[in-house]
C-alpha positions in Angstrom: 23.8 -76.9 36.7 23.5 -74.6 40.0 27.4 -74.1 40.0 27.3 -73.3 36.3 24.8 -70.6 37.0 26.7 -69.5 39.9 29.9 -69.4 37.8 28.3 -67.8 35.1 26.9 -65.0 37.4 30.3 -64.6 39.1 31.9 -64.4 35.6 29.4 -61.7 34.7 29.9 -59.9 37.9 33.9 -59.9 37.7 33.4 -58.7 33.9 31.0 -55.8 35.1 33.5 -55.0 37.9 36.2 -54.7 35.3 34.3 -52.7 33.1 33.8 -50.2 36.0 37.3 -50.1 36.8 38.2 -49.5 33.3 35.6 -46.8 33.1 37.2 -45.2 36.3 40.6 -45.5 34.9 39.5 -44.0 31.4 37.5 -41.4 33.2 40.7 -40.2 35.3 42.8 -40.4 32.1 40.2 -38.0 30.3 40.1 -35.6 33.4 43.9 -35.5 33.6 44.3 -34.9 29.9 41.6 -32.1 30.1 43.3 -30.5 33.3 46.8 -30.5 31.3 45.1 -28.9 28.2 43.5 -26.5 30.1 46.6 -25.5 32.2 48.5 -25.3 29.0 45.9 -23.2 27.4 45.8 -20.8 30.3 49.6 -20.6 30.5 49.9 -19.6 26.9 47.1 -17.0 27.2 49.0 -15.7 30.2 52.3 -15.4 28.4 50.7 -13.8 25.4 49.0 -10.9 27.8 52.4 -10.8 29.4 54.0 -10.1 26.2 51.2 -7.6 24.9 51.4 -5.8 28.4 55.4 -5.6 28.1 55.2 -4.3 24.7 52.7 -1.5 25.8 54.9 -0.7 28.6 58.1 -0.2 26.5 56.0 1.7 24.0 54.8 4.2 27.0 58.1 4.7 28.0 59.4 5.3 24.7 56.7 7.9 24.4 57.4 9.0 27.9 61.0 9.3 27.2 60.3 11.3 23.9 58.1 14.0 25.6 60.7 14.4 28.2 63.2 15.2 25.5 61.0 17.5 23.7 60.2 19.2 27.0 64.0 19.5 28.1 64.9 20.9 24.3 62.1 23.3 24.7 63.7 24.4 28.1 66.9 24.8 26.5 65.5 26.9 23.9 63.8 29.4 26.7 67.0 29.3 28.6 69.0 30.6 25.6 66.5 33.4 24.8 68.3 36.8 24.2 68.5 39.6 26.6 66.4 41.7 24.0 63.8 39.2 23.9 63.6 38.7 27.7 63.1 42.8 27.8 60.4 42.6 25.4 58.6 39.5 27.3 59.0 41.4 30.8 57.9 44.9 29.2 55.0 43.2 28.0 54.1 41.7 31.2 54.6 44.8 32.8 52.1 46.5 30.4 49.4 44.1 31.1 49.7 44.4 34.7 49.6 48.0 34.5 46.4 48.1 32.4 44.6 45.9 34.9 42.3 47.7 36.8 43.0 47.3 40.7 39.4 48.0 42.2 39.1 47.9 46.1 42.7 49.1 46.8 
């Protein structure tokens, strides 16, 4: 009778230890899967953020190139002014300077 009780206690103890081992294994597997899922989520979020930033950078470069082209075009136009137009501008500047009161000189 004692040996039956001891055997039953040992059997229950073995089953309990097996349950604990299985629970530890399952917990490790769940944590590993969660970590893998979280890593994938972060990787995808970073990839999406990089793509958005790359698109913004390309758009900014296009805008800068367009502005530069427009500025260069305006320089080309100003460099092609006729002599008469340049004389008019220079005369206008001289007249404005002459109208200025030079106090204290």
